[in-house]
C-alpha positions in Angstrom: 5.6 -16.0 -6.2 4.2 -13.2 -4.0 2.6 -13.7 -0.6 0.0 -11.5 0.9 -2.5 -11.5 3.8 -6.2 -11.1 3.5 -8.4 -9.6 6.2 -8.8 -13.0 8.0 -5.0 -13.2 8.4 -4.7 -16.3 6.2 -1.8 -16.5 3.7 -2.9 -16.5 0.1 -0.4 -17.1 -2.7 -0.4 -15.4 -6.1 1.7 -17.1 -8.7 3.1 -15.6 -11.8 6.3 -14.8 -13.6 8.6 -12.1 -12.2 12.0 -10.9 -13.2 15.1 -12.1 -11.3 17.2 -9.4 -9.6 20.5 -10.8 -11.2 19.0 -10.5 -14.7 17.8 -7.0 -14.0 21.2 -5.9 -12.8 22.9 -7.3 -15.9 20.3 -5.7 -18.2 20.7 -2.4 -16.4 24.5 -2.4 -17.0 24.1 -3.3 -20.6 21.5 -0.7 -21.6 22.7 2.0 -19.1 19.2 2.3 -17.6 18.0 1.3 -14.2 15.4 -1.5 -14.3 13.6 -1.9 -11.0 10.8 -4.3 -10.0 8.6 -3.2 -7.1 6.2 -5.3 -4.9 4.3 -3.8 -2.0 2.4 -6.2 0.3 -0.7 -4.7 2.0 -1.9 -6.2 5.3 -5.3 -5.1 6.8 -6.3 -4.7 10.4 -9.5 -3.4 12.0 -9.9 -1.7 15.4 -13.3 -1.5 17.0 -14.2 1.5 19.1 -16.5 1.8 22.1 -16.8 4.1 25.0 -19.4 4.5 27.8 -21.7 6.9 25.8 -21.7 5.2 22.4 -22.5 1.7 21.2 -19.7 -0.5 19.8 -18.7 0.7 16.4 -16.9 -1.5 13.9 -15.0 -1.0 10.7 -13.7 -3.5 8.1 -10.9 -3.3 5.6 -10.7 -5.8 2.8 -7.6 -5.7 0.6 -8.1 -7.5 -2.7 -4.6 -7.3 -4.1 -1.0 -6.2 -3.6 0.6 -3.5 -5.5 3.0 -4.9 -8.1 4.6 -2.5 -10.5 6.2 -3.3 -13.9 10.0 -2.8 -14.3 11.0 0.9 -14.3 12.7 1.8 -17.5 14.3 5.1 -16.4 11.6 7.7 -17.2 9.0 9.3 -15.1 7.3 8.4 -11.8 6.1 4.9 -11.2 2.6 4.3 -9.8 0.4 1.3 -9.0 -3.0 0.7 -7.4 -4.8 -1.9 -5.3 -8.5 -2.1 -4.9 -9.9 -2.2 -1.3 -13.2 -2.1 0.5 -13.6 -0.1 3.7 -16.9 -0.2 5.5 -17.9 1.3 8.9 -20.9 0.9 11.1 -20.8 4.6 11.7 -20.1 5.4 8.0 -16.9 7.2 8.9 -13.4 5.9 9.7 -9.8 6.8 10.1 -7.0 5.0 8.3 -3.3 4.6 9.2 -0.5 2.9 7.4 2.3 1.4 9.5 5.5 0.2 7.8 9.2 0.9 7.2 9.8 4.6 6.7 12.4 7.1 5.6 12.6 10.8 5.0 13.9 13.0 2.2 14.3 16.7 2.7 12.0 16.6 5.7 9.2 14.8 3.9 8.2 11.4 5.4 7.8 8.5 3.1 7.1 4.8 3.4 10.1 2.7 2.4 10.9 -0.3 0.3 14.0 -2.4 0.9 16.1 -3.4 -2.0 17.9 -6.7 -2.5 21.2 -4.8 -1.8 19.8 -3.5 1.5 19.1 0.0 0.4 15.9 1.9 0.9 13.6 3.3 -1.8 11.0 5.9 -0.6 7.4 5.9 -1.8 4.1 7.7 -1.2 0.9 6.0 -0.4 -2.5 7.6 -1.2 -6.1 6.6 -0.2 -8.2 7.4 -3.2 -12.0 7.3 -3.2 -14.7 8.8 -5.4 -14.6 12.2 -3.5 -11.3 12.0 -1.5 -7.6 11.8 -2.1 -5.5 11.6 1.1 -1.8 11.1 1.3 -1.0 8.6 4.1 2.0 9.3 6.3 3.7 6.5 8.2 2.0 5.8 11.5 -0.3 8.9 11.4 -4.1 8.3 11.4 -6.0 10.3 8.7 -9.7 11.1 8.8 -12.4 11.0 9.6 -13.3 9.8 6.1 -17.0 9.3 5.1 -18.1 6.0 3.4 -21.4 4.7 2.1 -20.4 1.1 2.9 -20.9 -0.8 6.1 -18.6 -3.4 7.4 -21.2 -6.0 6.3 -21.0 -4.7 2.7 -17.3 -5.5 2.5 -17.7 -8.9 4.2 -20.7 -10.1 2.1 -20.4 -8.4 -1.2 -16.7 -7.7 -1.7 -17.4 -4.3 -3.3 -14.6 -1.8 -4.1 -15.0 1.4 -2.2 -11.5 2.9 -2.7 -8.1 2.4 -4.1 -4.6 2.6 -2.5 -2.1 4.2 -4.9 1.6 3.9 -4.4 3.8 6.5 -6.1 7.6 6.3 -6.5 9.1 9.6 -7.6 11.5 9.5 -10.6 14.3 11.2 -8.7 14.2 8.5 -6.0 14.1 5.7 -8.6 17.0 7.2 -10.6 19.1 7.5 -7.4 18.5 3.8 -6.4 20.5 0.9 -7.8 18.7 -1.5 -10.2 17.2 -4.6 -8.4 14.1 -5.9 -6.7 12.4 -3.9 -4.0 9.7 -5.0 -1.7 7.9 -3.9 1.5 4.9 -4.3 3.6 2.4 -1.7 4.9 0.0 -2.7 7.6 -3.3 -0.7 7.0 -5.3 0.0 10.1 -8.9 1.3 10.0 -11.0 2.4 13.0 -14.7 3.4 13.1 -15.2 7.0 14.0 
């Protein structure tokens, strides 16, 4: 069972089968490969902007799913996507991801926590029709143009972009087999 938050802050529960960490560790030692299960929970937040010279601007982020990756079998990078809708009254916004982080050779990554307490770095990308932006922990990116208003996301639940998580092969190979999970709080603000 995987829990995630929708934009209203209410818990929703997605049920389904998933591998147990003990079984993965046993399989990993039998076949000599690292089997890893990944779950990334996405939580959305909106900030509204207003100053003395502009009317109140609003943005909305609707996250439709978490990122759950199949077990890693020992070859290649691992990637997974989640569909989202970002709308803005100004048709432009910034986006920021806040969550556990780590660094590797000076590069900053988001971080998942393993069932043994270890960290597994991953990259998070905002992908839309015309834009691919790598999100860095706690650093706003943008302004990004959108054709959707906040009302479009609220009323029509359209998909305007995708969030893509990428785990690099060398990070996966260096991590012990097991279950890894983490949360990223996504914050959008109208520009």
